[in-house]
N, C-alpha and C positions, 0 to 999 in steps of 0.2 A: 504493500500500500504506500501511499504518499503521505508524508508527515509534514506538519506545518499548515498554516492557513491554506485551505484548498478551495477552489471554485470550479464548478462544472456547469456548462450551459449546453442546452439543446433546444433550438428554436426559441419558444417563449418560456422555457423552463430554466431556472437558475437554482443551483444548490451550493451551499457553503458549509464548511465544517473544519474541525481541527485536523482530521485525518480522513483519508479516503481509501477505500478498497474497490478495485475494479475487477469484476469477474467476466472475462471475455466469453467463456462458454455459456454462462447463464444470461449474458447480456444484461447485467445489472451493476449498479454502483451503490456502495454503502458509504454514507457519510457518518462519521462518529464525532462526538464532542461538540457541544454548542451547535448542533446541526440545524440549518435553516434552509427552507426551500421557498421559492417564489414561482408562481405560474401566473403570468400576467400581473394583476394587482393582488392576487391571493398570496398570503404568507403563512407558513406553518413552521413551528420549531419544535424540537424534541431531542431526546438523547441520541437516537440514531434515525437516519432516514435512508430507506432503500428505494432506489429509483430503477424501474424496469424500462430499459431503453426502447425496446420494441413496442411495448404496450403504452409507453408514455404516461405511466402512473407511478405515484410514489406512496410508500407506506411509512408512517411515522410511529416510532416507538418511544413512549415517554420514559423518563428516568424512574427506576424502581428504587424504593427505599429498602436498604438491606441492613442498615446500621442500628436499627432499633428506634427508640423514642425521640432522641434528641434532634433528629433530622426531619425537616418537612419534605413531603413528597412534591416533586415538580409536576406541574400539570402540562399537558400538551397545549401549546398556544397556537391558535389558528385565527387567521384573518380571512374572512370569506367575502368576496364581492359578489352580489347577486348578478346572475346572468340575465339576458334579455327576456327569458321566459318568465312570465308572471305566474307565481304559484299561489293559489288561494289556500288560506288556512281554514 
């Protein structure tokens, strides 16, 4: 993998993280550490982000708490911009 601040772009998708692993066979990229991804105006951040190059989709995994009570659990942060389709609630 690549270590240090990394940035990967594909068309309108942008991902950043502290470390990146690229799996050529599986056609996927995994960003680790302060991972963030943007697709257009949508931003998501989490512990790790897996991006599937062919499917153009990303999966975000949040940080898990493993050290007991003293540590607060990180939440997945997501910014979602509504698309042009109007959905009625």
